[in-house]
C-alpha positions, 0 to 999 in steps of 0.5 A: 559733588565736587563743588560741595566737597570743595566748599566743605574743605574750604570751610574747614581750612577757614576754621583751622586758620581762625582757630590758629589766628585765636590761639596766636592772639591768645599767646601774644596777649598773654605775653603782653600782659606779663610784660606789662606786669614785670614793668608795674612790678618795677619802681618807676623811679628806677633808671637814669634821669637827667635834671630839666628844670628847677621851679618852672625854669629850664636848666642851662644845657650844661646842668641838664648834664646832671644824671641821677640813677636809681638802681633796682638794688635801692642805691642811687648815684648823681653826677652833678654838672655846673658852669664855672668860669664859663666851663661845664664841669662835674662840680662834686665828683659822684654823690652816692646813697640809697633811696626807699619808696614809702608809698603814696609817691613819697620817696626817702633819700639817704646820702653822705654830704661834703662833711661826710654827714648822713642826710635823709629826706623824704619828698613826693615824686609825681610822675607823668608822661608815661613815667618818663618824667617826675616832679619832686621837691628838692631838699634846697626847697626848689621843685625839680623836674627830671626827664628819663634819659 
């Protein structure tokens, strides 16, 4: 009798452990789905990006210091760098403006240029590498690749 009772008790324990594992799995799957949903709800452009290449040519390390930051409040900043007289320098302070996702990968960028005139242009951004890089046409006609910082 003892063996039969022990076997029954062991089966009950296995069932209880199985139910606990199933519940934990369910909760972890639910939280993962909500995290994924939160990421998907966020626009992929939001974050800090550095310029990597222009027209297929990798930029020099100094130019790769140029950081564009797109914020959730639809504003952006760009801190541009370039080599001047052999030195890597910020060549224009900080550029600020607004951005808008027009859909289908097209973003509209608006900012004030050096003459304080408002500039607006729209271009297609193609995201790749799990949204860790994008390719976009620049206002100057170049095709740029940026990578998430």
